[in-house]
C-alpha positions as CSV (number, residue, x, y, z in Angstrom):
1,X,21.0,-27.5,15.1
2,X,19.7,-24.0,15.4
3,X,17.6,-23.1,18.4
4,X,14.2,-21.9,17.2
5,X,13.6,-18.6,18.2
6,X,9.5,-19.3,18.0
7,X,8.0,-21.0,20.5
8,X,6.1,-24.3,19.9
9,X,1.9,-24.1,20.7
10,X,1.0,-24.7,23.9
11,X,-1.3,-27.7,23.6
12,X,-0.1,-31.2,23.3
13,X,-2.0,-31.9,20.1
14,X,-0.7,-29.0,18.5
15,X,2.9,-29.4,19.5
16,X,2.9,-32.8,17.9
17,X,1.7,-31.1,14.6
18,X,5.0,-28.4,14.8
19,X,7.9,-28.8,12.7
20,X,11.1,-26.7,13.0
21,X,14.0,-27.1,10.5
22,X,16.9,-27.7,12.4
23,X,19.2,-25.6,10.3
24,X,17.5,-22.2,10.9
25,X,15.1,-22.7,13.3
26,X,11.9,-21.6,11.2
27,X,8.7,-23.4,11.8
28,X,7.7,-25.3,8.6
29,X,4.1,-25.4,7.5
30,X,3.2,-29.2,7.6
31,X,2.6,-29.5,3.5
32,X,2.8,-33.4,3.8
33,X,-0.6,-33.7,5.0
34,X,-1.7,-31.6,7.6
35,X,-2.1,-28.2,6.2
36,X,-4.7,-26.5,4.5
37,X,-3.3,-27.3,1.0
38,X,-3.8,-31.1,1.7
39,X,-7.4,-30.2,2.9
40,X,-8.0,-28.6,-0.7
41,X,-6.5,-31.6,-2.3
42,X,-8.9,-34.0,-0.3
43,X,-11.9,-31.8,-0.9
44,X,-10.8,-31.8,-4.7
45,X,-10.9,-35.7,-4.3
46,X,-14.1,-35.8,-2.7
47,X,-15.9,-33.8,-5.1
48,X,-14.7,-36.4,-8.3
49,X,-11.7,-34.5,-9.0
50,X,-9.0,-36.4,-10.3
51,X,-5.3,-36.3,-8.4
52,X,-2.9,-36.6,-11.7
53,X,-2.1,-33.9,-14.3
54,X,0.7,-31.3,-14.0
55,X,1.7,-29.3,-12.0
56,X,1.6,-32.0,-9.5
57,X,-0.7,-31.5,-6.3
58,X,0.1,-31.8,-3.0
59,X,-1.0,-35.1,-1.4
60,X,-4.3,-35.1,0.5
61,X,-4.5,-34.9,4.1
62,X,-3.3,-37.7,6.5
63,X,-5.7,-40.6,6.6
64,X,-6.6,-39.7,10.4
65,X,-7.5,-36.1,9.3
66,X,-9.6,-36.8,6.2
67,X,-13.3,-36.5,6.7
68,X,-13.9,-37.8,3.7
69,X,-12.6,-41.0,3.9
70,X,-10.3,-41.2,1.0
71,X,-12.9,-41.4,-1.5
72,X,-15.3,-39.2,-3.5
73,X,-18.2,-37.8,-1.3
74,X,-21.5,-38.7,-2.5
75,X,-23.2,-35.2,-0.9
76,X,-22.1,-32.0,-1.3
77,X,-19.2,-31.0,0.2
78,X,-19.2,-27.3,2.1
79,X,-15.2,-25.6,2.4
80,X,-15.9,-22.9,4.9
81,X,-12.7,-20.5,5.2
82,X,-13.1,-18.3,8.5
83,X,-10.2,-15.7,7.6
84,X,-8.1,-15.4,10.8
85,X,-9.4,-18.5,12.5
86,X,-6.5,-19.4,14.2
87,X,-6.0,-22.5,16.7
88,X,-5.0,-21.0,19.7
89,X,-8.2,-18.7,20.0
90,X,-10.4,-21.3,18.8
91,X,-9.2,-23.8,21.7
92,X,-10.1,-21.2,24.2
93,X,-13.4,-20.5,22.8
94,X,-14.2,-24.3,22.8
95,X,-13.2,-24.7,26.6
96,X,-15.5,-22.3,27.6
97,X,-18.6,-24.1,28.1
98,X,-21.4,-24.6,26.5
99,X,-22.8,-27.1,23.7
100,X,-21.7,-25.3,20.6
101,X,-18.1,-25.1,21.9
102,X,-18.1,-28.7,22.9
103,X,-19.4,-30.1,19.7
104,X,-17.2,-28.1,17.7
105,X,-14.4,-28.6,19.7
106,X,-15.1,-32.3,19.4
107,X,-14.7,-32.2,15.7
108,X,-12.0,-30.1,15.7
109,X,-7.9,-30.9,15.2
110,X,-5.3,-28.4,14.4
111,X,-3.6,-27.8,11.1
112,X,-1.0,-25.6,9.8
113,X,-1.7,-22.9,6.9
114,X,0.9,-21.7,4.5
115,X,3.7,-19.6,4.5
116,X,3.7,-16.6,4.5
117,X,0.7,-17.1,6.9
118,X,-1.4,-14.6,4.9
119,X,-4.6,-14.5,2.7
120,X,-3.1,-14.0,-0.4
121,X,-0.9,-17.0,-0.3
122,X,-3.2,-18.9,1.4
123,X,-6.5,-18.9,-0.4
124,X,-4.7,-19.4,-3.8
125,X,-3.3,-22.8,-2.2
126,X,-6.5,-23.3,-1.3
127,X,-8.0,-23.2,-4.8
128,X,-4.9,-24.6,-6.9
129,X,-4.0,-27.5,-4.2
130,X,-0.3,-26.4,-4.3
131,X,2.1,-24.5,-1.8
132,X,2.9,-20.6,-2.5
133,X,6.3,-21.6,-3.8
134,X,5.0,-23.5,-6.6
135,X,1.6,-21.4,-7.6
136,X,3.4,-18.0,-7.3
137,X,1.3,-15.8,-5.3
138,X,4.0,-15.8,-2.2
139,X,2.8,-12.8,-0.2
140,X,0.5,-9.9,0.2
141,X,2.9,-7.6,-1.4
142,X,5.1,-9.3,-4.0
143,X,7.5,-7.8,-6.7
144,X,6.4,-8.8,-10.2
145,X,9.0,-9.1,-13.0
146,X,6.9,-8.7,-15.9
147,X,5.3,-6.0,-14.5
148,X,8.0,-4.1,-12.9
149,X,6.2,-3.3,-10.0
150,X,5.8,-4.3,-6.5
151,X,2.0,-5.2,-6.6
152,X,-0.6,-5.4,-3.8
153,X,-1.7,-8.9,-4.9
154,X,-5.3,-8.6,-3.0
155,X,-6.2,-5.2,-4.9
156,X,-4.2,-6.1,-8.2
157,X,-2.3,-3.1,-8.5
158,X,1.1,-1.2,-7.7
159,X,1.8,-0.5,-3.9
160,X,0.6,3.0,-3.2
161,X,-1.3,3.2,-6.5
162,X,-4.8,3.5,-4.9
163,X,-7.4,2.3,-7.7
164,X,-8.1,-1.5,-7.5
165,X,-7.5,-3.8,-10.9
166,X,-4.4,-1.6,-12.3
167,X,-2.3,-4.7,-13.1
168,X,-5.5,-6.1,-15.0
169,X,-5.4,-5.4,-18.7
170,X,-8.3,-6.4,-21.1
171,X,-6.1,-9.7,-22.0
172,X,-5.5,-10.8,-18.5
173,X,-5.4,-14.3,-17.2
174,X,-4.6,-16.1,-14.4
175,X,-1.8,-17.3,-15.6
176,X,0.0,-14.2,-16.0
177,X,0.5,-14.2,-12.1
178,X,0.3,-17.9,-11.1
179,X,1.8,-21.4,-12.6
180,X,-0.9,-23.5,-11.4
181,X,-4.5,-23.9,-12.8
182,X,-7.7,-23.7,-10.2
183,X,-8.8,-27.1,-9.0
184,X,-12.3,-25.9,-10.8
185,X,-10.1,-25.8,-14.0
186,X,-9.1,-29.4,-13.5
187,X,-12.8,-30.4,-13.5
188,X,-14.0,-29.8,-9.9
189,X,-17.6,-28.7,-10.2
190,X,-17.8,-25.8,-7.5
191,X,-19.5,-22.7,-6.5
192,X,-17.5,-19.6,-4.7
193,X,-19.8,-17.8,-2.3
194,X,-18.4,-14.8,-1.1
195,X,-19.0,-11.1,-0.4
196,X,-20.7,-9.4,-3.6
197,X,-18.2,-6.3,-3.7
198,X,-15.7,-8.8,-4.7
199,X,-17.3,-9.7,-7.7
200,X,-15.3,-9.2,-11.3
201,X,-12.1,-8.2,-9.1
202,X,-9.1,-9.8,-10.3
203,X,-8.5,-11.3,-7.0
204,X,-11.6,-13.1,-7.2
205,X,-11.2,-14.1,-10.7
206,X,-8.0,-15.5,-10.0
207,X,-9.0,-17.6,-7.1
208,X,-12.3,-18.6,-8.6
209,X,-11.3,-19.3,-12.4
210,X,-13.8,-22.1,-13.5
211,X,-16.2,-22.0,-10.8
212,X,-19.6,-20.2,-10.5
213,X,-19.6,-17.1,-8.3
214,X,-22.2,-16.3,-6.1
215,X,-22.2,-12.9,-3.9
216,X,-23.9,-12.2,-0.7
217,X,-23.9,-8.8,1.1
218,X,-25.2,-9.3,4.6
219,X,-25.1,-12.6,7.1
220,X,-28.6,-13.0,6.7
221,X,-28.2,-13.1,2.8
222,X,-25.4,-15.2,3.1
223,X,-27.7,-17.9,4.8
224,X,-30.2,-17.3,1.9
225,X,-27.4,-17.4,-1.0
226,X,-26.0,-20.7,0.4
227,X,-29.3,-22.7,1.2
228,X,-30.6,-21.5,-2.3
229,X,-27.0,-23.2,-3.8
230,X,-27.5,-26.5,-1.6
231,X,-31.1,-26.7,-2.3
232,X,-30.9,-27.2,-6.1
233,X,-32.0,-30.3,-7.5
234,X,-28.5,-31.0,-8.8
235,X,-26.3,-29.0,-6.2
236,X,-22.5,-28.4,-7.0
237,X,-20.0,-31.1,-5.7
238,X,-18.3,-28.7,-3.7
239,X,-19.3,-24.9,-2.1
240,X,-16.8,-22.8,-1.0
241,X,-17.7,-20.4,1.4
242,X,-15.6,-17.1,2.5
243,X,-16.3,-15.1,5.6
244,X,-13.8,-12.1,6.4
245,X,-15.3,-10.6,9.7
246,X,-13.4,-12.1,12.0
247,X,-10.1,-11.1,10.5
248,X,-11.3,-7.6,10.7
249,X,-12.3,-7.1,14.2
250,X,-9.0,-8.9,15.0
251,X,-7.2,-6.1,12.8
252,X,-9.0,-3.7,14.3
253,X,-8.5,-4.4,18.2
254,X,-6.2,-7.4,18.3
255,X,-6.6,-10.9,19.1
256,X,-8.9,-10.9,22.2
257,X,-11.0,-13.9,23.3
258,X,-14.1,-11.9,24.0
259,X,-14.5,-10.7,20.3
260,X,-13.3,-13.6,18.9
261,X,-16.2,-15.6,20.7
262,X,-18.6,-13.2,19.8
263,X,-17.7,-13.8,16.1
264,X,-17.4,-17.8,16.6
265,X,-21.2,-17.4,17.8
266,X,-22.0,-15.9,14.7
267,X,-20.4,-18.6,12.6
268,X,-22.1,-21.2,14.6
269,X,-25.7,-19.5,14.1
270,X,-24.7,-19.0,10.4
271,X,-24.7,-23.0,10.4
272,X,-27.4,-23.2,12.7
273,X,-29.6,-21.6,10.6
274,X,-28.7,-22.6,7.2
275,X,-29.2,-26.2,8.7
276,X,-32.7,-24.9,9.7
277,X,-33.4,-24.0,6.0
278,X,-32.4,-27.3,4.4
279,X,-34.4,-30.4,3.8
280,X,-33.5,-33.0,6.3
281,X,-31.9,-35.4,3.9
282,X,-30.0,-32.7,2.0
283,X,-28.5,-31.5,5.4
284,X,-27.5,-34.9,6.6
285,X,-25.5,-35.4,3.3
286,X,-23.6,-32.4,3.4
287,X,-19.9,-32.5,5.0
288,X,-18.6,-29.5,6.2
289,X,-14.8,-28.5,6.7
290,X,-14.2,-25.3,8.4
291,X,-10.8,-23.9,8.2
292,X,-8.8,-20.6,8.7
293,X,-6.0,-19.2,6.1
294,X,-4.1,-17.9,9.4
295,X,-4.5,-16.6,12.7
296,X,-3.4,-13.1,14.2
297,X,-0.5,-12.1,16.8
298,X,-0.9,-8.6,18.7
299,X,1.4,-6.1,16.8
300,X,2.3,-2.9,18.9
301,X,3.4,0.3,17.2
302,X,6.2,1.1,19.3
303,X,7.6,-1.9,18.0
304,X,6.8,-1.5,14.0
305,X,9.7,-0.3,11.6
306,X,9.1,1.8,9.2
307,X,11.3,0.8,6.5
308,X,11.2,3.9,4.1
309,X,12.1,6.0,7.1
310,X,15.4,4.0,7.7
311,X,18.0,5.1,5.6
312,X,20.7,2.3,6.9
313,X,18.2,-0.2,5.1
314,X,16.8,1.7,2.2
315,X,20.3,2.8,0.6
316,X,20.9,-1.1,0.2
317,X,17.4,-1.8,-1.5
318,X,16.9,-1.8,-4.9
319,X,13.0,-1.7,-4.7
320,X,10.5,-1.4,-2.1
321,X,9.8,-3.9,0.5
322,X,7.3,-6.9,-0.1
323,X,5.9,-9.7,1.9
324,X,3.9,-9.1,4.7
325,X,4.0,-7.0,8.0
326,X,5.5,-10.4,9.7
327,X,8.3,-11.6,7.0
328,X,9.1,-9.0,4.9
329,X,11.1,-9.5,1.6
330,X,14.0,-7.7,0.7
331,X,15.8,-7.2,-2.6
332,X,19.6,-5.9,-2.1
333,X,21.4,-3.8,-4.7
334,X,24.1,-5.7,-6.7
335,X,26.9,-6.6,-4.4
336,X,25.4,-5.6,-1.4
337,X,23.1,-8.7,-0.1
338,X,25.8,-8.9,2.9
339,X,25.5,-5.3,3.9
340,X,21.6,-5.6,3.4
341,X,21.7,-8.5,5.8
342,X,23.7,-6.9,8.4
343,X,22.1,-3.8,8.4
344,X,18.7,-5.5,9.2
345,X,20.6,-7.6,12.1
346,X,21.6,-4.3,13.3
347,X,17.9,-2.4,13.1
348,X,15.6,-5.4,14.1
349,X,15.0,-6.9,17.5
350,X,17.7,-8.9,18.7
351,X,17.5,-12.5,17.2
352,X,15.1,-11.7,14.5
353,X,16.2,-14.3,12.1
354,X,17.3,-12.9,8.7
355,X,17.4,-15.5,6.3
356,X,18.7,-15.7,2.6
357,X,15.9,-16.6,0.1
358,X,17.7,-20.1,-0.9
359,X,18.0,-21.0,2.8
360,X,14.6,-20.4,3.7
361,X,13.3,-22.3,0.4
362,X,15.7,-25.3,1.3
363,X,14.1,-25.2,4.8
364,X,10.4,-25.8,3.3
365,X,8.6,-23.0,4.5
366,X,7.1,-22.3,0.8
367,X,6.8,-25.9,0.1
368,X,8.4,-28.3,-2.2
369,X,10.0,-27.8,-5.5
370,X,9.3,-27.1,-8.3
371,X,9.0,-23.6,-7.9
372,X,7.1,-20.8,-9.8
373,X,9.4,-19.7,-12.8
374,X,9.4,-16.2,-11.2
375,X,10.2,-17.4,-7.6
376,X,13.6,-15.7,-6.7
377,X,12.7,-12.5,-8.1
378,X,9.6,-12.1,-6.8
379,X,10.8,-12.8,-3.5
380,X,14.2,-11.2,-3.3
381,X,17.4,-11.8,-1.7
382,X,16.7,-11.7,2.2
383,X,13.5,-12.7,4.3
384,X,13.2,-10.9,7.8
385,X,10.6,-13.1,10.1
386,X,9.6,-10.9,12.7
387,X,8.5,-11.4,16.2
388,X,5.9,-10.5,18.2
389,X,5.2,-7.9,18.7
390,X,7.0,-6.6,15.8
391,X,5.9,-5.7,12.4
392,X,7.1,-4.1,9.2
393,X,5.8,-1.2,7.0
394,X,6.7,0.5,3.7
395,X,4.6,3.8,2.8
396,X,5.2,4.3,-0.7
397,X,6.0,8.1,-1.9
398,X,2.9,10.0,-2.4
399,X,0.8,7.2,-0.7
400,X,-1.9,8.0,1.7
401,X,-1.1,7.5,5.3
402,X,-2.9,4.7,6.9
403,X,-5.7,6.1,9.4
404,X,-5.2,3.5,12.1
405,X,-2.3,1.2,13.0
406,X,-3.9,-2.5,12.8
407,X,-3.2,-4.1,16.1
408,X,-3.8,-7.6,14.9
409,X,-1.2,-9.1,12.6
410,X,-0.3,-12.1,10.6
411,X,1.9,-13.5,7.7
412,X,4.8,-14.7,9.7
413,X,6.0,-18.3,11.5
414,X,4.5,-17.9,14.8
415,X,2.6,-20.7,16.5
416,X,-0.6,-18.6,16.5
417,X,0.0,-17.3,12.6
418,X,0.8,-20.8,11.6
419,X,-1.9,-23.3,13.2
420,X,-5.5,-23.1,12.4
421,X,-8.6,-25.5,13.1
422,X,-9.9,-28.2,10.5
423,X,-13.6,-28.4,12.1
424,X,-15.3,-31.5,9.9
425,X,-18.2,-33.1,10.2
426,X,-21.8,-33.3,8.5
427,X,-23.7,-30.2,8.4
428,X,-26.3,-31.5,10.6
429,X,-23.9,-32.6,13.4
430,X,-22.7,-28.9,13.9
431,X,-26.0,-27.3,13.5
432,X,-26.4,-27.1,17.3
433,X,-29.5,-25.5,18.7
434,X,-31.1,-26.4,15.2
435,X,-34.9,-27.2,15.4
436,X,-35.7,-30.3,13.3
437,X,-36.7,-29.2,9.9
438,X,-40.4,-29.1,9.3
439,X,-42.0,-32.3,7.9
440,X,-42.4,-30.2,4.7
441,X,-38.9,-30.3,4.3
442,X,-38.1,-34.1,4.4
């Protein structure tokens, strides 16, 4: 048995959730019923979707976590994804005192996100109901064999190219990148509400394929759009709502309980104001499931490895670094996998796990097989699992130098990256401080 270099979560409930592969010491997401992938499948079932078909969906949430009672839900379901909502800072906020933290904390349990613990992999898992190894979006940056480039998957463009959606041609379809249809293509009647600047982008087209898209510009506009959709005489069975600002502030200033708490107060207020604007009966009929795609850890620029500046690494690599800042995917030149592995172990912090792709896959970090047909090529040969406060970067020739070093990071397998809350209950139960809807909204 290999001792894990990654510490278990601090609190007992999250520690019971924690699983470590004994051969590699790698923490493994709980794809067996306690992850955001399983939440997606439970939401699909609650919205009247079928669980059969190919490729097979992940199992739904374990019975003790399922807020829908393992059946179709009579009222609308609101799946609220808060980018970078981690369990540890949420617990700190919930323990600070006050009615909203107490109520939300009482409705919360820890689950895991996916690996890589990054937005591209996690959001596609939520929209498809399968783990990253199966759907194929396996990193923020990843090699795409049919395109012949390492792509920036949020912007759907070659890394360093600049303009968005250069990988999206006139005949492009989501199946060019993923091996799993969205739950919306499996018959789930849903509306996606997210920032209007994302409308029509390649990543949004992939995520929300088959769903109605509704954009918002500001927090107030979000409440307007959400209440408009939920007030329809025949609302969608599921509304998927996305909020990015918690992730943004943590990237800029690092994980900090003050700013995390400020953002949580805003999120509580969004729920409260939405409830006030809805008819009483409709608010009581809606079940909300709030979760995150990952948490964040603090990064230190002094512990960053800029791979393109490391000739002992680049001379062993056949293409640019892929993956994420906290979990790098390295592809070796022919016959040089061992040499690349040793070069990484010499250059990275002592004890950094440098693991062959097949070993990591068998450990279960990407989820169960079968994997995407291009799984092996997309990842490469070796994965470096970086520990806090370290990170990896790769600047392509000619690319603009980033304006700032982001102090918050994610993508790896540490507890603060992998463990996120599932906050679930009736909309009216989570609307702390909401005045009773007026009699005109009965």
